[in-house]
C-alpha positions as CSV (number, residue, x, y, z in Angstrom):
1,M,-28.2,-8.7,41.2
2,I,-30.6,-8.7,38.3
3,V,-29.4,-9.6,34.8
4,T,-31.2,-9.4,31.5
5,G,-31.2,-11.6,28.4
6,G,-32.0,-11.0,24.8
7,K,-29.1,-12.8,23.2
8,T,-29.0,-16.4,22.0
9,I,-25.3,-16.6,22.7
10,A,-23.7,-14.5,25.4
11,G,-20.1,-13.5,26.0
12,A,-18.9,-13.0,22.4
13,A,-18.8,-9.3,21.4
14,V,-17.5,-9.8,17.9
15,G,-18.9,-11.8,15.0
16,I,-16.6,-12.7,12.1
17,L,-17.8,-13.3,8.6
18,M,-15.7,-16.1,7.1
19,L,-14.9,-16.9,3.5
20,E,-15.4,-20.5,2.4
21,S,-12.0,-22.2,2.5
22,Q,-10.1,-25.3,3.4
23,F,-6.5,-24.1,3.6
24,P,-4.7,-24.5,6.9
25,R,-5.4,-21.7,9.4
26,I,-2.4,-21.7,11.8
27,P,-2.3,-19.9,15.1
28,G,-2.2,-16.2,14.4
29,D,-4.6,-16.5,11.5
30,G,-7.8,-14.7,12.0
31,G,-9.8,-17.8,11.3
32,N,-8.0,-19.8,14.0
33,A,-10.0,-19.5,17.2
34,S,-6.9,-20.0,19.4
35,T,-5.5,-16.7,18.0
36,W,-7.8,-14.7,20.2
37,P,-7.9,-14.1,23.9
38,F,-11.6,-13.4,23.7
39,P,-14.5,-15.5,22.2
40,L,-15.8,-14.8,18.7
41,L,-18.9,-15.9,16.8
42,Y,-18.2,-17.3,13.4
43,K,-20.4,-17.4,10.3
44,V,-19.2,-18.9,6.9
45,V,-20.7,-17.0,4.0
46,A,-21.7,-19.6,1.4
47,G,-20.2,-19.0,-2.0
48,A,-17.7,-16.4,-0.7
49,T,-14.6,-18.2,-2.1
50,L,-11.1,-16.6,-2.2
51,E,-11.4,-16.4,-6.0
52,R,-14.7,-14.5,-5.9
53,V,-13.7,-12.1,-3.1
54,V,-10.0,-11.4,-3.8
55,E,-9.8,-11.8,-7.6
56,Q,-13.4,-10.9,-8.6
57,G,-14.0,-8.0,-6.2
58,A,-16.6,-9.8,-4.2
59,D,-19.0,-9.1,-7.0
60,G,-22.6,-10.3,-6.3
61,L,-21.9,-11.2,-2.6
62,L,-23.1,-8.2,-0.7
63,D,-26.5,-9.6,0.1
64,D,-24.9,-12.8,1.4
65,F,-22.5,-10.9,3.7
66,I,-25.4,-8.7,5.0
67,A,-27.5,-11.9,5.7
68,G,-24.6,-13.5,7.5
69,G,-23.9,-10.4,9.5
70,Q,-27.6,-10.1,10.5
71,E,-27.5,-13.7,11.6
72,L,-24.4,-13.0,13.8
73,V,-26.0,-9.8,15.3
74,A,-29.2,-11.8,16.0
75,A,-27.2,-14.4,17.8
76,G,-25.5,-11.9,20.0
77,A,-22.6,-10.1,18.3
78,D,-22.2,-6.4,19.1
79,G,-19.8,-5.8,16.3
80,I,-19.0,-7.4,13.0
81,T,-15.7,-8.0,11.1
82,T,-14.7,-10.2,8.2
83,N,-11.7,-12.4,7.5
84,C,-10.5,-10.8,4.3
85,G,-8.9,-7.4,3.8
86,F,-10.5,-7.0,0.4
87,L,-13.9,-6.7,1.9
88,T,-13.2,-3.1,2.7
89,L,-15.3,-2.6,-0.4
90,Y,-18.4,-3.4,1.7
91,Q,-17.6,-1.3,4.7
92,S,-20.3,1.4,4.2
93,E,-23.0,-1.1,3.1
94,L,-22.4,-3.5,5.9
95,S,-22.4,-0.7,8.5
96,E,-25.6,0.7,7.2
97,A,-27.4,-2.6,6.9
98,L,-26.3,-4.2,10.2
99,G,-26.8,-1.3,12.6
100,V,-23.7,-2.2,14.7
101,P,-20.0,-1.2,14.4
102,V,-18.4,-2.9,11.4
103,A,-14.6,-3.4,11.0
104,S,-14.5,-4.9,7.5
105,S,-10.8,-4.8,6.8
106,S,-7.4,-4.4,8.5
107,L,-6.7,-1.8,5.8
108,L,-8.8,0.6,7.8
109,Q,-5.9,0.9,10.2
110,A,-3.6,2.5,7.6
111,P,-4.9,6.1,8.1
112,W,-4.4,5.7,11.9
113,A,-0.9,4.4,11.4
114,Q,-0.1,7.3,9.0
115,A,-1.2,9.8,11.7
116,L,1.4,8.4,14.1
117,L,4.3,8.9,11.7
118,P,6.6,11.9,11.5
119,P,6.5,14.1,8.5
120,G,7.9,12.6,5.3
121,R,7.2,9.0,6.4
122,Q,4.4,6.9,5.0
123,V,2.6,3.6,5.5
124,G,3.4,0.7,3.1
125,I,0.8,-1.9,2.3
126,V,1.7,-5.6,2.0
127,T,-1.1,-7.6,0.3
128,I,-1.6,-11.2,-0.9
129,S,-2.4,-9.8,-4.4
130,A,-1.2,-6.5,-5.6
131,A,-3.0,-7.0,-8.9
132,S,-6.4,-7.3,-7.1
133,L,-5.9,-4.3,-4.7
134,T,-7.6,-1.4,-6.6
135,P,-7.9,2.3,-6.1
136,R,-11.5,1.6,-5.0
137,H,-10.2,-0.5,-2.0
138,F,-7.9,2.4,-1.1
139,E,-10.8,4.8,-1.3
140,C,-13.0,2.7,0.9
141,A,-10.3,2.4,3.5
142,G,-9.2,6.0,3.4
143,I,-5.8,5.3,2.1
144,P,-4.1,7.9,-0.1
145,A,-3.9,7.0,-3.8
146,G,-0.4,6.1,-4.8
147,S,0.6,4.6,-1.4
148,P,3.4,2.0,-1.8
149,V,2.1,-1.5,-2.2
150,A,3.7,-4.9,-2.5
151,G,2.0,-8.3,-3.2
152,T,3.3,-11.8,-2.5
153,D,4.1,-14.0,-5.5
154,R,0.9,-15.6,-6.8
155,E,2.7,-18.8,-7.4
156,G,4.7,-18.7,-4.1
157,A,4.1,-20.8,-1.1
158,F,1.9,-18.3,0.7
159,A,-0.4,-16.9,-2.0
160,G,-0.4,-20.2,-3.9
161,A,-1.7,-22.1,-0.9
162,I,-4.2,-19.4,0.2
163,L,-5.6,-18.3,-3.1
164,G,-5.4,-21.9,-4.4
165,D,-7.2,-23.1,-1.2
166,A,-4.8,-25.9,-0.8
167,L,-5.0,-28.5,2.0
168,A,-1.3,-28.1,2.9
169,L,0.9,-25.1,3.7
170,D,4.6,-24.9,3.9
171,V,4.8,-22.5,6.9
172,E,8.5,-21.6,6.6
173,A,8.2,-21.0,2.9
174,A,5.1,-18.9,3.4
175,R,6.9,-16.9,6.1
176,A,9.7,-16.2,3.7
177,D,7.2,-15.0,1.0
178,V,5.6,-12.5,3.3
179,V,8.8,-11.2,4.8
180,G,10.4,-11.0,1.3
181,A,7.5,-8.9,0.0
182,A,7.7,-6.5,3.0
183,A,11.5,-6.2,2.8
184,G,11.4,-5.6,-0.9
185,L,8.8,-2.9,-0.5
186,T,10.8,-1.1,2.2
187,A,13.9,-1.3,0.1
188,R,12.2,0.3,-2.9
189,H,10.5,3.0,-0.7
190,P,12.9,4.1,2.1
191,A,10.3,6.7,3.3
192,I,8.1,3.9,4.7
193,G,7.7,4.3,8.4
194,A,5.2,1.5,9.1
195,L,3.8,-1.5,7.4
196,M,0.1,-2.5,7.1
197,L,-0.6,-6.2,6.3
198,E,-3.8,-6.4,4.3
199,C,-4.3,-10.2,4.5
200,T,-5.8,-11.7,7.6
201,N,-3.6,-14.8,6.9
202,M,-0.4,-12.8,7.2
203,S,-0.7,-12.1,11.0
204,P,1.3,-15.2,12.0
205,Y,4.3,-13.6,10.3
206,S,4.0,-10.1,11.6
207,A,6.8,-10.4,14.2
208,D,9.1,-11.8,11.5
209,V,8.3,-8.8,9.2
210,A,9.0,-6.4,12.1
211,A,12.3,-8.1,12.8
212,A,13.4,-8.0,9.2
213,T,12.4,-4.4,8.5
214,G,12.8,-2.7,11.9
215,L,9.4,-1.1,11.4
216,P,6.0,-1.2,13.3
217,V,3.7,-3.7,11.7
218,Y,-0.1,-3.5,11.9
219,D,-2.3,-6.5,10.9
220,F,-5.6,-8.1,11.5
221,V,-4.8,-9.1,15.0
222,T,-3.9,-5.5,16.0
223,F,-7.1,-4.3,14.3
224,L,-9.5,-6.8,15.8
225,S,-7.9,-6.5,19.3
226,W,-8.5,-2.7,19.1
227,F,-12.1,-3.2,17.8
228,H,-12.9,-5.7,20.6
229,S,-11.4,-3.4,23.3
230,G,-14.0,-0.7,22.4
231,L,-16.9,-3.1,22.5
232,R,-15.7,-4.7,25.8
233,P,-13.6,-2.1,27.7
234,R,-11.4,-3.5,30.4
235,R,-12.7,-3.1,33.9
236,F,-10.1,-2.1,36.5
237,P,-10.4,-3.0,40.2
238,L,-10.5,-0.1,42.6
239,H,-8.2,0.0,45.6
240,D,-8.3,2.3,48.6
């Protein structure tokens, strides 16, 4: 057998562009390496704070994300993702600049989920900040304008810790915040047939959201698992 090189780091198909943060990343969080059954390459984008990306629309950070993505591709990544759903704003620019598949945001799953639903049902979006999720984010992700959205309480345990970049997180209180936002959204919009969690930090609570609402839940883990499976298709043994 002859093998070839060309990559500084082998065996990791996906590179993830990380925001600068210090809040706890529990198992299930996209930034916790134990979440994934496959290896990832990580690159922290300097200056990409939660405030700048979520609350200021990532203004002025495109070149930094492109440079970080290029570094990951040069190191060996075959595809690039980010750890913030609001970076759907850069989907087209990153894809063009990096020359590899880019999965910028879990929001990109929403049109797929909508295609699975029966007539009259729609996808509901749960986000860390409804005030920051603009029509432009929806447009970049291919989500219909006017889709139902709910955000978590900015001063609550979940958003307060994440957006405030706190060193401590009350996991049970954060779980209650995310579940409460989802349950409230489905109560207000009975036609919702599936839920899409925008925030990569919400994935630890997806099973709780599904249990509380009785609906399918799509999140960053479902998104990146799908993305990785295309870059590294499973090989099946052959038997006589």
